[in-house]
N, C-alpha and C positions, 0 to 999 in steps of 0.2 A: 427429932428433926427431920426437916424435910432436905432430899439431898439436893446438890446443885445441877445446874442445868447445863451441861457439857456437850461440846461439838464431838459427833462421832470420830474415830482415827480415820475410817474409810474416808468421808465427808473430806476431811483438811485434805488426804491425799489429792483427792482429785482436783482440789482447788489450789494446789502447787503445779500438779501438772500442767495444768492448765494456762500457768504461769510462764513455767517453763517453754511449753509449745509457742506462746502467744510470742516471747522474747526471742525464739529461735528462728520464729518466721519473720520479725522482723530484721535479725539479724541477716536471714537468706534475703528478703526483698532489698536492704541497704546495700549488699555483697552484689546481687545482680544488678543494680541500679550503678553501681561504680563501676561494674566489669564494663556494662553498657556505656559507659560515659567512655573509657576506656578504650574499647572497640571503637568507640564513632571517632574518638580524637584520632586512635590510629591511622581509621578508613580515612579520614579527613587530611590525617597529612599523606596517606599513600596515594589517594585524588591529586593533591595538590602537586605532589612531587611528577607524578603521571602527566598533567597538565603541562608543566616546567620543562617536562622531557621534551612533549610535541611542540610546545613552544621554543626549546632552545634548537630541536630539529629543525623547524622554518627557520630560526635567526642563521644555522650553521648554510641553509640553502640559499638564503636571500645574502648571505657572504659572500657566495660563489657566483650569485648572480651577479652582485656588483663588480666582482673584479671581471665577470663576462663583458660587462659594460665597459671597464678600464680598458679592457684590450679591443672594444669595437671604437671608441673615440680617439684612440691615439693611434695613428699608423706606425710611430717610430716606438712602438710600446717594447719591443726587445731589446732596442738601444737605449733608451731611458729609463727602463728597471732592470732589476738582476732578482736571480733566483732568490727564494725567501720569502719573507712577512712583509706584504703590501699595506694591509691595514692592522691596524692593531688597538684593542679595547675599544671598539668603534660602538656607541650605547644605542641600541633599539629597541622602543617599548619597555619590557623590564628586565632585558639583557644584555649584554656585549656580546660581540664576535669578533675574532680575528681571522682575517684571511693570509694565506701563503700560494705563491706560484713558483713551481719547480718544472724547470727542465731534466727529465731525466736521464738526457742524452750527454749533458753538460750546461755550459753555459745558457745563458736564457737566448743571448742572442747568436749561439752557434749556425744555426740555419733558421731562415723564416719555414722550413717545413718541418723542422720538428714539433712533435707532440709537448704539450707540457700537463702537470699534474696540479688542481687545485683544491686547495684544501680549506673548508670553512668549519672554525672551530669556535662553539656558541656554548655561553651557561645563561643559565635562569635559576635564580634560588641557589639549589643544592644540586640542580641537574647540567649537566654538560654533553654535549652530543659534538662529534665532529664527522662531517662526511668530506668526502674524496669525488672528484670528477674527471676525469680524462679528457682534455680538448684536442683534437687532431686538426692539421691545417690542411684545407681544404683548397684547392687552387682552383680560381673561378677566371676563365680566359678575357681579358678584352674583347669588348664588341667589334672591335675593329679585326678582327681574326673571322668573324662569321661572314663577311664576303670578300669577294675577291680584292675593293680596291675601296680604301678610305683615305681621304684630302682632310685635315685639317684645317686648311684654307680654303680656297677657293679653288674649281676649275674651270680653265679657257680651253675649249678645243677648236683650232682653225683649221678648215680644208685639213682634216683628218678622219680617220675611224679607229672605231673603239669596239673590240669585240671581246665576248662573242653574244649573242641573242640568248636572253632568258637568265642572264646573272644580274646582280645587282651593284651598282656602284654609290658610292655617299660622300657626301661633303658636308662639312662642320659649315661653309659659307654658302657658298655657291655655286651652279653651274651655268657658263655661258659657252653656248655653240652657235660658230659662226662658219656656215657652210661644212659641217662635219655630219658625218653618221655616225650615229649614238645608238648601237644594236642593245647593250644591257639598259634594264632597269634602272632609274635615276631616283636617289633622296637628295635632298638640299634641305638643310635647318632654315635658310632664307627665300632664294630666289630661283628660280631655273628661266633660262632666258635664251630666245635662240630656237632655228629648226633641227630638224636631222634626228629628233628623236624618235626612234621606232619601238622601244618599249614604254612603260608607264612612267610619269614623272611625277614625283610628289615632293614638295614644297613642305615647308613645317615639319620637317622630319625630327626625330631626336638625333642628338648629338651622338657621335660614336665617340668611344674612349679609344684614345693613343696614349702610347706609350709613354713613362715620366723620362727627365732627363737622365735619372740613374740606369736605364737601361742596357749602359753600355758597360756599366761597371765590371759585371763577373766576365765578360767576354774579353775586357782587356785584362781579368785579374789572370785570366785562364788562358789567354792568347800568346803565342809567339811571336817577338817583333820582327818586322821584317823591315828593315833601314831604307828610307827612300832612296840614298844615294849609291843603293845597291842596283836600282833598276837601270837598265840602260837609258839613255838620251835619245828620241826620236823625234824630229823637227820640234827641239827645244822644250821637250816633256817627259819627264820620267814615264816610262814605258813599260808595262807586264805585258808581254807578249811571246807565243810558241814557248809556253811550259806548262807543265801539268803540277800543281800545288795542290796537296791531299795530304792525308794523317800520315802517307808513307814519302811523300814525295816535298820537299823545298828547295829550289832553285837556290836560294838566298841565305839556307844558313839549316837549324836544326830541324827537323820535322817535328808537330806537334800531333799528338795521340787522338785529340778530339779534331783535328783541324782545323784550329782557330789562329789564326793571323791577324794581327794588327798592323797596321801602316800609317804610320804618321806620315801627310803629304807635306807637312809644315809650309801650308801653303800655295803650295807649288800644283799647277794642274797636272796632276798623275791620271794616263790612260790603260784602260785594262783592255785588250782586245785578242783576241785570235787565239784563246787560251783553252785549257780544259782545268776545271776547279772541280774540285770536292771539299768542302768547309765552309766555312763563315770566316770571310774577308773582314776587318772591320778596318773603314777608314775615317782617321781623324784631320782636320784641319786641313780640309779640301780646301784648293784653288780653284778659281770661277770657272774653270774649263774642264773640271775633272768628268771624265767619262767611261764608261762601258760601252765598248764600240765593237764594230767588227764579229765574227762569228764566235759564240761564245757556248760552249757547253759546262751549265754550271748545276751541280746537285750538294746539297747538305750532307754533310759528315756523317752528323749524327742526326737521325730521322726529323726530329722536330726541332730543330735550331734553324736558324737562317741562313741563309746564302749572304748574304750581304747589308752591313750595317754601316750606316754614312753621318757621323758629326757633322751633317753641315749640306752641303748642296750638291748634286751628283744630276749629269745629262743620261740617259740609258737611249743609245743609241745602235741597239745592235741589229745585224743585219738576218735576214731573212735565210741566208745561204748556209748550206750545213759545215760544219766545220769540218776541213779534207783535211786529212795526215798527209796524203801525196801531194795536194797542191803547197802545203806550208813545208813540208818533209820533217815533221813528226810524229813520235810514233806517241798517241794518246791514251793509250791502255796498256801502259807498260806494266812488269810484274809490282804487285804491290797496288796496284789504283786499277781493278777491275770495270769495265761497264759491260752491262749498269753494276753499279756501287750497290753493294759491299761484294753480291753474290755471281755478278757476272764475270767475263772471262778476260784475261792478256793475252797479249802475244809480242811478237819483236818485230813487227813489219810495219808498214805506213799505209794499207790498204784501207783502212777504215774512214768511214764519216759518220758526223753523229748531229743530230738535230741543234741547231743554235737556238738554246732558250736558257733560261734561270727557271730550273725548276723547283722553287722552293719561294719563300718570305725574303723580301725586300723593302728595308727601312731605312727611310733617310727622314734627319731632323729637321731639314731644311728644305728646300725649293727643289723640284725635280721638273724635266722638262722629258719628252721624248722625241725621236725621230726614227726613220728608218720604220723598223718591223719587229720592235722587240715583245716576246714573249714572256710574260711572267707567273709564278703561279698565284703569288699574294705580294699585292704593295700596299705599303702602308707611307704615308709620307705626312711628316709634321709643317710644312708648310704649303706652300700653293702646288699646283702641279698643273704644269702648260704642254697640252696634248697636240703631237705634231705626226705624220706619218701613220702607221698604222699600229696599235698598240692592243695585243690577245692576251686574254687574263684566260689561263688554265687553271683554275679555284682547286685547290684540295684543301680538303675539313681536316687535317690532320694537324693544322699548326692550333685548330681549335677545338679539336679533340683531344690533344698534349698540348698546352700551350709551352712554350720556350721562357726561360728565365726573362721578367723583366716583361712579359706579353700578359703577364695575371695579376691579379688582387688573390689575396688572402684571407679567407674567412677561416677562424679557430671555430671548428662544429662539436658537441658533443661528439665523443666516442660511444658510439649504442653499445647498450649494457654496462656501462663504465660507473654509474653512480654507486658509490659504495657507502658504509658506515664506516669509519676508523675503531676498532675498539681495544688499541691498546695504547700504550703513551703516546705523545706523540715521536715521530722519528727523527732522524736526524738526517735524513738524505731520501730523494725519491725514490732511489732502489728500495727503501723501506716502507714508505708510503703504500705501494704494489706489493708487499707481501706482508703488508698488516691487514690488512682490509677484508671485511664479510660482505658477502651480497645481500643486499636489504631490497626484498620488492615494495612495490608501490613508490619509489624514489622517484 
């Protein structure tokens, strides 16, 4: 018989090996493919999370900017709002944000000069970002303080003199000069009429800011009351004369450490004359003939505070004659009230004399008239001004450089370097916010 034709064992082994190798390669390719797909999915999820983080950060910042816009749009925002959440779950684009505003020093309306911390908390998908920004209160002086004389109404000068040359006086309506000598430059919103203008005369000027009606509030709150009945009556008028009124001296009651005194005239015509005053005198409800007259030496006790504030009308009829201790038989620089204040000298004699002037800021919400020879550093008139005699303006920039309460607006501006990323859970207080943030560049 013929032997059978069989495949050699070595050849069969080679075919089995090739099959195993092919299966192995296939499994390897499948594993690599599946791994690649998993990596791609992970990378895609990671990229989405990063995109969401960037978008959430943008939303958190947008929330903070929205809070800033609310502050800018509402002059009474400290009163109308409170510490805590201002905006909740505000949807924008693919996410939502919350915004909180907190005063670290206490209640939101504790002081208009307090800083606040604004926190924006935003979520997009699984991403969450919290940013914070501190806003500082910046005082912006009213434009009326940039010049020695601002009148909200009209100015009328008749046979009078206005000094000095080179200064600038402004009116938010018109200036009319009749036989007057007007040495400063003049700016008026509407018209300038007449002759005697020795400086430049510019009509169509921009109106200057004057204080709001609330300008008296802080001074009344901090002041010591002087009863009009405590003033002696001279020529049927309550009269303050031959006295020293200062932080250490109040002939009518307890002294006020800041030299702020409030006199309600009760519609009587009060006269202030032949005095030395160091401080802020607030006159309320003045009668029609209320005036500052005679010789006066008047300086602020707090360097940037007004000397005289009148809620109503007043006449400035100061004399050019010096305030003489000898002629009035009064010591005007007793212990506690040195001249010049506060670092000058005191004595117990009556041999001194003082230049008659109001060396500070005067504001009246109503009309003002002048006669004789008053000298004032800065005069702001809420009504109209009638000029008589010789008015000399001895301008001081101290009030513009450091405006007193009521004579500035407040802008809330970002504190330099205060953008932060909050990295822990939402804190319960503003102090926790401050202590729980980390600086993040590029914000």
